[in-house]
C-alpha positions in Angstrom: -32.7 -5.9 22.8 -33.8 -9.3 21.5 -30.6 -10.5 19.9 -28.2 -9.9 22.7 -28.0 -9.2 26.5 -26.7 -6.0 28.0 -24.9 -6.2 31.3 -26.2 -4.3 34.3 -24.5 -0.9 34.8 -24.1 2.0 37.2 -23.2 5.4 35.7 -22.6 8.8 37.2 -21.2 12.1 36.0 -17.9 13.6 36.9 -19.8 16.2 38.8 -21.6 13.5 40.9 -18.2 11.9 41.6 -16.5 15.1 42.7 -19.6 16.0 44.8 -19.8 12.7 46.8 -17.4 9.9 45.9 -18.6 7.6 48.7 -22.2 7.8 47.5 -21.2 6.8 43.9 -19.2 3.8 45.3 -22.2 2.8 47.5 -24.5 2.8 44.5 -22.0 0.5 42.6 -21.8 -2.0 45.5 -25.6 -1.9 46.1 -26.6 -2.5 42.5 -23.7 -4.7 41.2 -22.4 -6.4 44.3 -18.9 -7.4 45.2 -17.6 -8.6 41.9 -14.7 -7.8 39.5 -15.7 -4.6 37.6 -14.9 -3.0 34.3 -14.7 0.8 34.5 -15.5 2.4 31.1 -15.2 5.9 29.8 -18.3 7.8 28.7 -16.9 11.2 27.8 -19.0 13.9 26.0 -16.2 14.0 23.3 -16.5 10.4 22.3 -18.9 8.4 20.1 -20.2 11.5 18.3 -21.7 11.7 14.8 -18.7 13.4 13.4 -15.8 11.7 15.3 -15.8 8.5 17.4 -12.5 8.9 19.3 -12.7 5.1 19.9 -9.9 4.1 22.3 -9.0 7.7 23.0 -10.0 7.4 26.7 -9.2 4.9 29.3 -11.3 1.8 30.3 -10.0 -0.6 33.0 -10.8 -4.3 33.4 -10.9 -6.8 36.2 -11.0 -4.1 39.0 -11.7 -5.5 42.5 -13.8 -3.5 44.9 -10.9 -2.2 46.9 -9.3 -0.7 43.8 -12.5 0.8 42.3 -12.0 4.3 43.6 -8.6 4.6 42.1 -9.7 3.1 38.8 -12.5 5.7 38.5 -10.0 8.5 39.2 -7.8 7.1 36.4 -10.6 7.0 33.9 -11.6 10.6 34.7 -8.0 11.7 34.4 -7.9 10.3 30.9 -10.5 12.9 29.9 -7.8 15.6 30.3 -10.0 18.6 31.1 -13.0 16.7 32.4 -16.4 18.3 32.0 -18.9 17.9 35.0 -21.3 16.3 32.5 -18.8 13.6 31.4 -19.7 10.2 32.8 -18.1 7.0 34.1 -19.8 3.6 33.5 -19.2 0.7 35.8 -20.3 -2.8 34.9 -19.5 -6.4 36.2 -16.8 -8.2 34.3 -18.2 -10.9 32.1 -17.1 -14.4 33.1 -16.4 -17.5 30.9 -15.8 -15.5 27.8 -15.4 -17.6 24.7 -14.9 -14.9 22.0 -15.2 -11.2 21.6 -14.8 -8.5 18.9 -16.1 -5.6 16.9 -18.8 -5.7 14.2 -19.4 -3.0 11.6 -22.5 -2.4 9.5 -20.4 -0.8 6.7 -16.8 -1.1 5.6 -15.0 1.9 7.2 -12.6 2.0 4.2 -15.0 1.9 1.3 -18.2 3.1 3.0 -20.1 0.2 1.3 -22.6 -1.8 3.3 -20.5 -4.9 3.9 -21.1 -6.5 7.2 -17.7 -6.9 8.9 -16.9 -8.9 12.0 -13.4 -8.8 13.6 -13.1 -11.2 16.5 -10.7 -13.3 18.6 -11.1 -16.5 20.5 -10.5 -16.6 24.2 -11.2 -14.6 27.4 -9.3 -11.4 26.6 -11.9 -8.9 25.3 -9.3 -6.3 24.5 -7.4 -8.2 21.7 -9.5 -6.8 18.9 -10.6 -3.5 20.4 -6.9 -2.8 21.2 -5.9 -3.4 17.6 -4.0 -6.6 18.3 -5.4 -8.6 15.4 -7.9 -11.4 15.3 -10.0 -13.1 12.6 -12.2 -11.3 10.1 -15.5 -12.2 8.3 -17.0 -9.9 5.7 -20.1 -10.2 3.5 -22.4 -8.0 1.4 -25.5 -6.7 3.2 -28.0 -8.9 1.2 -25.6 -11.8 0.7 -27.3 -15.2 0.7 -24.1 -16.9 2.0 -24.5 -18.0 5.6 -21.8 -16.7 8.0 -20.0 -19.2 10.3 -22.4 -20.5 12.9 -20.6 -18.8 15.8 -21.1 -15.4 14.1 -24.7 -15.8 13.0 -25.9 -14.1 16.2 -23.5 -11.2 15.7 -25.0 -10.6 12.2 -28.5 -10.7 13.8 -27.3 -8.1 16.4 -26.2 -5.8 13.6 -29.5 -6.1 11.8 -31.4 -5.3 15.1 -29.2 -2.2 15.7 -29.7 -1.0 12.2 -33.4 -1.3 12.6 -33.3 0.6 15.9 -31.2 3.4 14.5 -33.0 3.6 11.2 -30.2 2.2 9.1 -27.6 4.7 10.3 -24.1 3.1 9.9 -23.0 1.6 13.2 -20.3 -0.4 14.9 -20.5 -2.4 18.1 -18.4 -4.4 20.5 -19.6 -7.8 21.6 -18.7 -10.8 23.6 -19.9 -14.4 23.8 -19.9 -16.3 27.1 -20.5 -19.9 28.1 -23.4 -20.4 30.4 -23.9 -24.1 31.1 -25.0 -25.8 27.9 -25.6 -22.6 25.9 -23.6 -19.6 24.6 -24.8 -16.1 25.3 -24.2 -13.0 23.1 -23.6 -9.7 24.9 -23.7 -6.2 23.5 -20.8 -4.3 25.2 -21.1 -1.0 23.3 -22.7 0.5 20.2 -21.8 3.8 18.5 -22.3 5.7 15.2 -19.9 4.6 12.6 -18.3 7.8 11.1 -17.8 7.4 7.4 -16.0 9.8 5.0 -19.0 9.9 2.6 -22.6 8.8 2.4 -22.9 5.0 1.9 -24.8 3.3 -0.9 -27.9 1.4 0.1 -27.9 -2.4 0.4 -30.1 -2.7 -2.7 -27.7 -0.5 -4.7 -24.9 -2.7 -3.6 -26.8 -5.8 -4.6 -27.5 -4.4 -8.1 -23.8 -3.4 -8.5 -22.5 -6.8 -7.4 -25.0 -8.6 -9.7 -23.8 -6.5 -12.6 -20.2 -7.5 -11.9 -21.2 -11.1 -11.6 -23.1 -11.0 -14.9 -20.2 -9.4 -16.7 -17.7 -11.9 -15.4 -20.0 -14.8 -16.2 -20.5 -13.5 -19.8 -16.8 -13.1 -20.2 -16.1 -16.7 -19.1 -18.2 -18.2 -22.0 -16.4 -19.6 -25.0 -15.1 -16.9 -27.4 -14.7 -17.5 -31.2 -11.3 -15.7 -31.2 -9.9 -17.3 -28.0 -8.6 -20.8 -27.5 -10.2 -23.0 -24.9 -13.7 -23.4 -23.5 -13.6 -20.7 -20.9 -11.8 -17.6 -19.8 -9.7 -17.5 -16.6 -9.4 -14.1 -15.0 -6.4 -13.0 -12.9 -6.3 -10.4 -10.2 -3.7 -8.1 -11.8 -1.2 -10.9 -12.3 1.5 -8.5 -13.4 1.0 -6.4 -10.2 -0.3 -9.1 -7.9 -1.9 -7.3 -4.9 -2.7 -10.7 -3.2 1.0 -11.4 -3.0 2.1 -7.9 -2.2 -0.4 -6.8 0.4 -2.7 -9.8 0.9 -6.4 -10.3 0.1 -7.6 -8.2 3.2 -4.9 -5.5 3.7 -4.8 -3.1 6.6 -5.8 0.5 5.8 -2.2 1.8 5.8 -1.0 -1.0 3.4 -4.0 -0.4 1.1 -3.5 3.4 1.0 0.2 3.0 0.2 -0.5 0.5 -2.5 -3.0 2.8 -4.1 -0.6 5.7 -4.1 2.4 3.7 -5.3 0.7 1.4 -7.8 -3.0 1.4 -8.6 -3.8 5.2 -8.9 -1.6 5.7 -12.0 1.7 3.8 -12.0 0.3 0.5 -13.2 -1.4 2.1 -16.2 1.7 4.2 -17.1 3.8 1.0 -17.0 1.3 -0.9 -19.3 1.2 2.0 -21.7 5.0 1.9 -22.0 4.9 -1.8 -22.7 2.3 -1.3 -25.4 
């Protein structure tokens, strides 16, 4: 990786752990030292091409050496019926974390190639991954708009991952730490992004967005049968979604709004009003 660092790690299978727990613990101490650890799940049933199961299994943070054995047992127990080939991943906890979050190569809701970053400021790396909110940045794949400076490295990381995985949709977890006078971007995890349908390409998205831009631009020119020098467009002012569900709604709110309003009710109401 050129755009981000990856923390050192020790991993072993459930079969290795059940065969010789002390040897697994010695490997962790020898390779990582006596530091606070994060114990991460690496189950055969997660991060697949058909289903991610993100968050379905346990990961434990800030584990001191004396509690490492119990933490590993808890992670394995979260696998339910653990397979001997399931793995556990142990890494040192990152220190001096400034921000962390999740980045997507495609919008999981629309399957379009919008680069999306959901992040939070502060040391807690579980705020976003635990579904507790955060800030969001979104832009088209070929957009000429520069992202906020603190996110430029994350967009570069997405580009590198897409290159490595031959443009397969992907999502990743990241963190940024403070090291002296500089900030360091870390890749915590990367996995296939499971979409409900095949996404359009970045070039197809660019063409579509350009067509929309051109149509809106033409419509805003002076019109001989309309007063004024330009047209002002509204976002469904009679069914204002920005006021009802916001400009970036959560998936549940968006799906309810589609069912209750945009799929058919709004057109039926306008037809009745003539």
